[in-house]
N, C-alpha and C positions, 0 to 999 in steps of 0.2 A: 290605546290599544294594548291588548294582553300580551303579557309575556309569553314567549315560546313554549314555556314548560307548564304553564299556568292551564287548567282545565277550563272549560266553559261551563259557567253556572247561571242560569237566570230563572227567574220567577216562572216561567212557562215549563221547563224542566223539572222543576220541584212541584209544581201543580201535577203535571202528568205523573211521577213518581207518586204522590199522595194518591192519586187515583188508580195506582197499581200498573200503569203503563211503563214499562221499562225505558231507560235513556243510557246512551253511551256517554262518557266524559272524557272524550278525547281532548288532546291540547288543541290550541288554535292552530298550531303549525300543522298538525295532522289533518285537521278539517281542511284547511287551505290547500295542502297536497292532494288530498283526495278529490276536493272540488276542482282543481286545475286539471287533474287527469281525467275526471268526468267531463268537463268542458271540452277537452281535447277529443274524447271519444264522441261526445255529441256533435262535434264538428266532422270528425270522420264518417258517422252515419249519414249525416247531412250530404256529405260529398259522395257517397256510395248510392244514395237516393238519386242524386244528380246524375251520376254515371248511368244509372238505368233508364232514366228520363230520357238521356241523350243517346240511348242503346248503345252504351260503350261495349267494347269487345267482353266476351264472358270472362275470360281469364283475367283481365285487368280488374274487373269487379271481384271476382272471387278472391283474388290477392288483396285487394282492399277490405274485404270481409274479414280473411285471416288475420289482417293487420288488427283491425277492430277488436277481434275476438281475444288476441293476444294482450291487446291493452286493458281490457276487461279484466282478463285473468290476473293481470299484474295488480289491477286495484284491489281484486278479492284477496291476492297473497298479502298485501300491505295492511288491508283492514283486518284480515285473520290474525296476522302478527300483532297488531295493536289489540286487537280484542283478547287474544291471549295473555299479553302482557299487562293488560288493564283490568278489564272487565271479568275475565275469566278467573284470574290471578285474586282479585278482590273477593269475588263470590265462594272462591275454595277457602281463603283466609277467613270468611264470615261461617265456614261450616257448611256450605250450600255445595254438596257433591253432585247433586242433579246436573249441574253445568257442564259436566264431562259427557254426559250422554248428548246434552243439547249441543256441544261444541263437534261431538263425533258424527253425529247426524248431520250438521251443517257440512263437515268435511266431506263425508261420503256423497252428498249431493253435488258438492264442488266437483268430486271425481268422476261424476257420470259422463 
């Protein structure tokens, strides 16, 4: 098992990078945290679908939808933080200032 602060590196990532496809390099701990959150959200969405199938009261369904949206927002915030502290920082240090426009566009989309 990888140490908590060690980044993931594999031949697939190296191959994709060589082909020009960008990859993140988050720690195993970060990946686990993001996946755990997404698994919980997936369960929430399945639960909402089941509520609709069972003709649950609309207000109850809407509250569950709001909860799932909030959970997705939390994942977005966590990923944005990690992105800024690793990917964006690394790109700026290597002289790639276009990353600022890229991340601003992403933030503007998140705020819609």
